[in-house]
N, C-alpha and C positions, 0 to 999 in steps of 0.2 A: 401581359394583355394578350399577346400572340399565343402564350400557351394556353390560355383560357378559351380563345377562339378554337384552338385545334382541338380542344375536349369536347366542343359542341359536336353534336350528330343531327341527322335529318329529324329524327324524332323530338329532340329537344327544341330545335327551331320552329318545328310546328307546334309543340306545346306551348311555347312562348307566344307565338303568333295568335293561338287559339284563346290565349289569356288575354291578350292585347284586344282581341274582337269582342270577347265577353265584356271587358272593362267598358268599352264604348257602348254597351246596352244601359249603362247606369244613366248617363246623359240624356239618352233616348226615352228612357222611362220617365225621367224627371220632365222632359220637353212635352211628352204625352199627357202627363198628369196635369201640367199647368197651362198648356195651350192646345187642348184636344178639340177646340173649335176649328181647327184647321183640318181639312181632309188630307190624308196620306201619310201622316206622322204614324198611325197604328200599322200601316203597310210597311213602312220603312222599319219599324221596331220588330215586326215578326220576321222580316227578310233578314235582319242583322242576326236576329237570335237563330235562325235556321242556318246561316252560314257559320256561326260560331259553334253549333252542334255538330255540324258536318265536319269541321276541322278536328274537333275533339275526337271525333270518331276515327278519323284518320290517324290521330296519335296511337290508338290502340290496335292498328293493324298488326297482325300476328298473335296478339292477345284475345282477340274476339274473333267470330267467324267473318269471312271475306263478304258475306251477305250484308253485314252491318257495316264493316270497316271500308268497303270499297262501293258497295251498290247504294246503300242507304245514305252514306256519308256523301257521296257525290250528288246523289239526289237531293239532299237537304241544301247542299251549297248552290246548285242550280235553280232550286225553287227560291232559296232565299234572294238570290239576285233577280229573280223575276218579280217577287214581291217589292223589292226596292224600285225596280222600274216602275211597278204599279203606284207605289207611293209618290214617285216624282209626277207621274200622269196625273194623278188625283190632286197634288199640292198646286201643280201648275195649271190645272183645270183644263187638260188635253184628253183626247181619246187615248185610251189605252189598248193596244193591239193584242187582247186577251186571246183570241183564237189562234193567232199566229204563235204567240208565245207558249201556249199550251201544246201546239202541234211540235214546236221545237223541243220541248222539255220531254214529250213522249218518244219523239226519235231518238233524242239523246239517252233516255231510260233504255230503250230496246237495245241499241248500240253498245251500251256500257255493260248490259247483262251478257251480250254476246261476247265481248272481248274479256270478260272476267271468267266465264264458265265454258264457253265453247272454244275460243282461241284466247288463251291466256297471254296478254300483251300488254304491258304497261305503257309502251310507246303509243299504241292505238288508244289506250284510254285517255292518255294525256291529250292527244290530238282531238279526241272526242269532246272532252270537257272544256277544251281551249277554244273550239270553234263557236260553242253555244254562249261561253263567256265573251268572246270577241262581239258576237251578234247583239248580246244584251247591252253591252257597254256601249256600242255605237247608238242603238236605240236611245238609251239614257242621254248621251250626250246631245243627240238630235232634239229630244223632248227639251232639255234645258235650253239649248240654242234658239229653239222656236218659241221660247217662253216670252209673251208679250207685255208682261207686267215690268214696267221699266224701273219700278221700285227695287226690283230684285236683279238687276243687270250685272252688277259686280260679283255677287255671290254665287249667281246661277252661271255665269260665264266661268268662273273659277271652278266650280264643280264639274262643268262640262268638259274643261280641258283636263282635269285629273281622269275623268272617264275615257277620255281620248287616250291618254297616256296608257291608261290600262289596256285599252283595246290593241294598242300599238305593242305592248309587251306581249300579250296573247298571240297576237299576229306573228311576232317574232319566235315565241316558243313553238308554234305550229311549224315554222320554217325549220328551225334548228332540230325539232323532234324528228322531222322526216329525213334530215340529212345527217343525223348521227345515230349510232346504235346505242340504246340504252339497256341496262340490265333489267331483269323482269321484276325486281324489287324496288320499290319506293325508298327504302332505306339503305339500298346500295348505291344510291347516286353518290357521284362525286361531290365534295363539299365545295370545292372551286369551280363547279360548273354552272352553266346558265339556269338549269332547272332549280337549283337551291337559290340563286339569285332572284329568280322569278317569285318564289314563296315570299322572300323577304321583302321585295317590292310591292307585291300584293298587299301585305299587312300594312306597309306604310300608305298605300294608296287609299286602302280601307279607312285608315284614321282620317286622311285629308278629306275623303269624300263625305264622311260623317261630318267633320267639321264644317264642310261646305254646305251640307243639308241643314245643320243647326243654325248656321249663319243666315241661311235664307229664311228660315223661320223666325229668327230673331228680328231680321230686317222687316218681315211683314208685319210682326207684331208691333215695332217700333213705329212703323207707318201708320198701322190702324189706330194706336193710341194717339199719334200725333194728329190724325184725323178727327178722333172723337174729341180731342181737346180744342180743335178749331171748328168743328162742324156743329150745327144746330140740328138735333136728332130728328126733329120732327119734319123739318123742310128740306133738309140735306143741303143748306146753304152754309156759308161762314157765319159763325157767331160774332157777336159784337166785338170781343178782343181781337179775333182774327182779322175782320174787316178794317178795324182801326190800324192794326198793323200793316196791312196791305196799303192803307192810305198813306201811311208814312213812306213807304217804298214808292209809291206813284207820285208822291210830291217831290221827293228826291230825284225822281226821273224828269220831272217837269222843269226843276231847277237846273239839272245838268244839260238837258237838251233844249231848253227854252220852249217847251211844249205845253199843251194844257190838258187838264182833266176836268171832266164834269162829276159832280156830285148829284144824284137824283135820288131825293128822299120820298118814299111812296108810302101812303097811308090808306089802307082799306076802308072805304066809307062805311059807317054804322055797322062796323063789324060786331059791336056788342049786342044788337038786335038780332044778327044771325044766330049768336050763341043762345040768346034768351029764347027765340021762336023756334029753332030747329035743334038745340043741344050743342054742347061742347064737341062731341065727336063730329059733328056736321061742320063746325067751325074749323077744326083741324083739318078736314077734308078740303075746305075752302082754301086754307092756308097752303096746302100741298098743291092743290090745283093752281092757285096764284103764282107760286114760286116755277112749276113747271112751265107755264104760260110765258112767264119772263124769260126763263132759260132758252125758250124755243125762239126768242125775239133777239135778244142781246148776243153779241158777238163771243166767240169763244174766250177771247183775251179780256172781256169785260168781267168785272167782279160783282158778285151778288151776295149780300149778306143780310141776316135778320138784326135789325137794330133794337127791336124790343116789341113784344105783343104782336100786334098787326102791322107794325112800321118795319119796311125793309130800306136798304140803301144800295144803289147801284154806282160803281165807280167806273168810269169809261173814258177812255182817251179821245179828245175831239179837237178839232182844228178852230172851232169858233162856238159861240153861245147858241147860234143858230143850229148848228149840228146836234147840240145837247136837247134844245127844244124838239127838234125833229123826232129824235129817239124817245122822248118823252111822250110826245103825242101818239106815236106808234103804239107805245106800251098802253097809254090811257085808252086808245081806241079798240086795241085787242082785248082787254080786260071787259071792257063795256059790252063787247059782242059775244063773250063767252058765258057759259052756264054750266053749273055743277048740278048732277043729278043724284041725289040721296035718298035712298029708299023710295023710289018712284016720286021724289019731290024735286022740283026745278027751282034751283037757286041761283039768283043773278045779283051780281054786285058791281060796284064801280071803285075807282081809286083816284085820290088826289096826289099830285106830284108838286114837289118843289125842286127848283133847279137852280144849282150854284156852280161857276166855273172858276178854277184856280186862275189868278192873275186878273180877274175881272171882279169877282165879287169876295175875294180874300186872298190873302197871302200866305195863311198857316191853316193847318189841318183845323184848329179850333174856329178861326173865322169862317171857313168854309161850311162847318157843320152849322154854327149859328145862322149863317145866311140861308142855307138849303131849308133849315128848320122854320126859319121866319117865313120863307115863300111858302113852305107847306101849309102853314097856319094861315096864310093869306088865302091859299086855294080852297081850303076848308070853309073859311068864313065868307068866301065869295060865292057859296053855292055847291062845293064839291064837284066830283068828276071833271077836273080840269087841271091844266099845268099853269103854275105861277114860276116866274122868273125873280130870282133875288135881286135887291137893290145893290148898285155899284157900293163897294166900300170906300170910306174916306181916308 
């Protein structure tokens, strides 16, 4: 094993690293094809491809002109890092510092050209590419740490840590390069020196960063699919399966803490006539307006779900039946005073509500649902646009 390591040279290490980088393009391509609804994946793919091409050009230094193996190679690498940063900004829906990054790249290109053709210095070129790599890595970590999407907390923090580790390595590279004289040839570097360790660490970090980014995309995809499975697409409320599942959790909470929850079943009065008179598109707008009004009134911890058709269910933690009735009356009054304007036509509507409270009108989910449904039926039969309270269970 030791003999095999001794047979390695800088060119071989760079070639193996470039191959590792290029292999990471495959899952990124698949990710882009399968989940191209997310912004930023294309930028990340382009960035990673540019970095891979840049390292392949480094491998051929000496076999091709310095313009391609030094200037173009390093331009591709820094441009690739910049595209990856833009991918993070787009994916996390944050502002990308486009002009700052473009200015940094322009300065880098000029300096690199100077230290290649005017003053030939490997050390100064290393310092030049290291400072821009440091800045972009810190920017990338900052974007990930500032990401407010709690669904991506673990994966974004993991990726940010790897970026910070990379920035630390580049900073150490600058310090060591300043304090140690290096040969003027990349392939004359000492195999047991820090510069070679830096390249190997970069390739490992690149793999971990790509893993982190793919994990972020998978996390968002999972959360979005989970939301689609639980959400009513028209009204953006919980669907019936999801609201029933939440009811089970709330009832378990009541049993543990000896608390109460209220079920408020709501039904839009004469909704069929709205569809008949104004069309189903207008009916859909009324449903959306209805749920937006409800969401404006209920508390953040209250649950709202579509029970079916024009029926909706609210699950709310209360201290008494009176509290539930007060909430229901607020909802009824708000809807009565609202109006929907569709194609210059004003549509007004009302709602009937049935209220049932855990421990008062039922001890199980099914008992509460039946009690609230019967109360709603009573409200509808008593003239609509009113609140009815369920009868005590026996």
